[in-house]
C-alpha positions in Angstrom: -0.1 0.0 -0.2 2.9 2.7 0.4 3.8 2.7 -3.0 0.9 4.2 -4.2 1.0 7.6 -4.1 -1.8 9.5 -2.4 -3.2 13.7 -1.8 -3.7 13.1 1.7 -7.8 13.5 0.9 -9.3 11.3 2.9 -7.2 12.4 6.0 -8.5 15.8 6.1 -11.9 14.7 4.1 -12.7 11.1 5.6 -14.4 12.4 9.0 -16.8 14.8 7.2 -17.3 13.8 3.1 -20.5 11.7 3.8 -21.7 15.3 5.4 -20.4 17.4 2.6 -21.5 14.7 0.2 -24.7 12.5 1.3 -26.3 9.5 -0.3 -29.8 8.3 -0.6 -31.6 11.8 -2.4 -28.1 14.1 -2.7 -26.8 10.8 -4.6 -30.0 8.6 -6.1 -29.9 10.8 -9.9 -25.5 10.2 -9.8 -26.6 6.1 -9.3 -30.2 6.2 -11.6 -28.5 7.7 -14.8 -24.7 5.1 -14.1 -27.4 2.3 -13.8 -28.8 3.5 -17.4 -26.2 4.3 -18.9 -24.6 0.5 -18.0 -24.9 -1.9 -21.3 -25.0 -4.8 -18.9 -26.8 -5.1 -16.0 -25.3 -7.0 -13.9 -21.7 -7.0 -14.6 -18.9 -5.6 -13.1 -18.4 -1.5 -13.7 -15.0 0.5 -13.0 -15.2 3.4 -9.7 -11.9 5.6 -10.2 -11.5 7.3 -7.0 -14.6 5.4 -5.1 -14.0 7.6 -1.8 -16.2 5.8 0.9 -18.6 4.2 -1.7 -21.5 7.5 -2.2 -21.9 6.6 -5.5 -20.7 2.5 -5.3 -22.5 1.0 -2.4 -26.0 2.5 -4.2 -25.1 1.3 -7.9 -23.8 -2.4 -6.2 -27.7 -2.6 -4.9 -29.0 -2.5 -8.2 -27.8 -5.2 -9.5 -24.4 -3.9 -10.4 -21.5 -5.0 -9.1 -18.6 -2.0 -8.5 -14.5 -2.8 -8.0 -14.1 0.3 -6.7 -9.7 2.3 -7.0 -9.0 5.0 -4.7 -4.9 6.5 -3.3 -7.1 6.7 -0.1 -6.9 4.0 3.0 -8.8 6.2 5.5 -11.8 6.7 3.0 -11.4 2.8 1.7 -11.8 1.9 5.2 -14.6 3.9 5.7 -16.0 1.5 2.4 -15.8 -1.9 3.8 -17.2 -1.1 6.2 -20.2 0.3 4.8 -20.4 -2.1 1.8 -20.3 -5.5 4.1 -22.9 -2.6 6.9 -24.8 -2.9 2.7 -24.5 -6.3 2.3 -23.0 -4.4 -1.7 -21.0 -6.0 -4.1 -17.8 -3.4 -3.8 -14.5 -4.3 -4.1 -12.2 -2.2 -2.8 -9.0 -1.1 -5.0 -6.0 0.2 -3.2 -3.9 2.2 -6.4 -3.1 5.6 -8.3 -6.0 6.2 -11.6 -3.0 7.4 -13.2 -1.8 3.9 -13.6 -4.4 1.3 -12.5 -4.5 -1.8 -14.7 -6.2 -5.4 -14.3 -7.3 -8.0 -16.2 -11.3 -7.6 -17.0 -12.7 -5.6 -18.9 -16.3 -3.1 -17.8 -19.4 -2.1 -20.0 -18.5 1.0 -17.0 -16.1 3.0 -16.2 -16.7 6.2 -14.4 -14.8 9.0 -12.8 -17.1 11.5 -10.8 -17.2 14.0 -8.3 -14.4 16.1 -10.1 -11.7 13.2 -9.5 -10.5 13.9 -12.6 -9.4 17.9 -11.9 -8.1 16.9 -9.1 -5.0 15.6 -11.4 -2.9 18.1 -11.6 -0.7 18.2 -14.9 -3.0 17.4 -18.0 -0.1 13.9 -18.9 -1.6 12.6 -15.2 -4.9 13.6 -16.4 -4.4 11.7 -20.0 -2.9 8.8 -18.2 -6.5 8.1 -16.1 -8.4 8.5 -19.2 -5.6 6.5 -21.6 -6.1 3.4 -18.5 -9.7 3.7 -18.0 -10.0 3.5 -22.2 -7.8 -0.1 -21.6 -10.5 -1.2 -19.1 -13.6 -0.8 -21.3 -15.0 -3.7 -23.0 -16.5 -2.8 -26.6 -19.7 -1.4 -26.9 -18.5 -0.1 -22.8 -18.7 3.3 -22.0 -17.3 5.8 -20.4 -18.3 8.9 -17.9 -16.6 12.0 -16.1 -18.1 14.2 -13.8 -16.2 16.8 -13.1 -16.3 20.7 -11.9 -16.4 23.0 -15.1 -14.0 26.4 -15.3 -16.6 28.9 -17.0 -19.1 27.7 -13.5 -15.9 28.9 -11.7 -15.6 32.0 -13.7 -19.0 33.0 -13.5 -19.3 32.1 -9.6 -16.5 34.2 -9.2 -17.7 37.2 -11.2 -13.7 38.7 -12.3 -12.3 38.1 -9.1 -9.3 36.4 -8.7 -10.9 34.6 -4.4 -14.1 34.7 -3.2 -16.2 33.0 -0.7 -19.9 31.6 -0.3 -21.6 29.7 2.1 -24.0 26.4 1.3 -26.8 26.4 3.6 -27.7 22.6 4.7 -31.6 21.1 5.8 -30.2 20.0 9.2 -30.4 22.9 12.3 -27.1 24.6 13.0 -25.4 22.6 9.6 -23.2 24.6 6.2 -20.3 24.4 3.9 -18.1 27.7 4.2 -15.8 27.8 1.4 -12.5 29.8 0.1 -12.2 30.0 -2.6 -8.9 31.7 -5.5 -7.9 30.7 -8.9 -4.7 31.3 -10.1 -5.6 31.4 -14.3 -2.1 31.0 -14.8 -1.5 27.8 -13.3 -4.7 26.6 -14.3 -5.3 25.8 -10.7 -8.5 26.2 -8.7 -7.5 26.2 -4.2 -10.7 26.2 -1.7 -10.5 26.0 2.0 -13.4 24.8 3.3 -15.2 24.7 6.5 -17.5 22.0 7.4 -20.0 23.1 10.4 -22.6 21.1 12.6 -23.7 21.7 15.8 -21.3 23.5 17.2 -18.2 21.6 15.9 -16.4 22.4 12.8 -13.6 20.3 10.8 -11.8 21.7 7.7 -10.2 20.2 4.8 -8.3 22.1 1.7 -8.1 21.3 -2.3 -6.7 21.9 -5.0 -7.6 21.7 -8.3 -6.9 21.8 -11.9 -9.6 23.5 -14.2 -9.6 21.0 -16.9 -12.4 22.4 -19.9 -14.5 19.6 -21.6 -13.0 19.9 -24.8 -9.9 19.0 -22.7 -11.8 15.7 -21.7 -12.8 15.3 -25.2 -9.2 15.6 -26.3 -8.3 13.5 -23.6 -10.6 10.4 -25.2 -10.3 11.2 -28.9 -6.2 10.6 -27.8 -7.2 7.5 -25.8 -9.3 5.9 -28.7 -12.8 7.0 -28.1 -16.5 9.5 -28.8 -17.6 11.6 -27.1 -21.9 10.6 -26.8 -23.2 13.3 -24.5 -22.8 16.1 -22.7 -24.7 17.8 -19.9 -24.3 20.4 -17.4 -26.3 17.6 -14.0 -27.3 14.3 -13.8 -30.8 14.9 -15.0 -29.5 15.7 -18.7 -29.5 19.8 -18.2 -28.6 20.4 -21.4 -24.6 22.1 -20.7 -23.8 26.1 -20.6 -20.7 27.1 -20.5 -21.2 29.1 -17.5 -22.1 25.6 -16.4 -21.0 24.4 -12.3 -20.3 20.8 -13.2 -20.3 19.1 -16.5 -21.2 15.4 -17.7 -19.4 14.0 -20.3 -19.2 10.2 -21.5 -17.5 8.7 -24.4 -17.8 4.8 -25.9 -15.4 2.4 -27.9 -14.6 3.7 -31.6 
């Protein structure tokens, strides 16, 4: 396990990740759409950046077993416990999504929740896409969801730095984010403070400003062709200022 590079995301966010990104109704559109995109129900899917299993576990409960790869031992430890409690067929693999390979071919490979943007070099993002394409069976589908630079710029309204607060439904609960864009380096830094019931937790992340066109180029270089692009899992039409984008690709 020591040979896998880990940026420490799980050490920072593991204790409150599932509060920021809850399962249930929040995750249901993602799971429903991924299930509909899988060409072969009952066959195993591959998730790159599985985290605590927010998506993988409910997908497995719909008869789509999942192999989930992540570099964070802390997140995988939570995934293993949660999958056992849910009686969900999710295989937790400690690995680097820039290099991951196995002996299987999958009809569905997916990388969601801005995981690709947390890979900070374009060449490494290309490597993620290439390894994902290598694992696709003929006719398989690759799905990428990540943050959209145009939406981030709209949020900043021309400023390098901004902050925003998102209240959550529970009383005394919410997320405060301090956001900085480094256009010259194509990077976005965000420090998050999670407030809940009088307590707070802090985590910071660094992401690459990754455009839909770049992801398309990575996919083409990996031998894939584009299928669709949306702003979200409800298939809202994509716009330049959409906060996120979801792109799908298939084998040629």
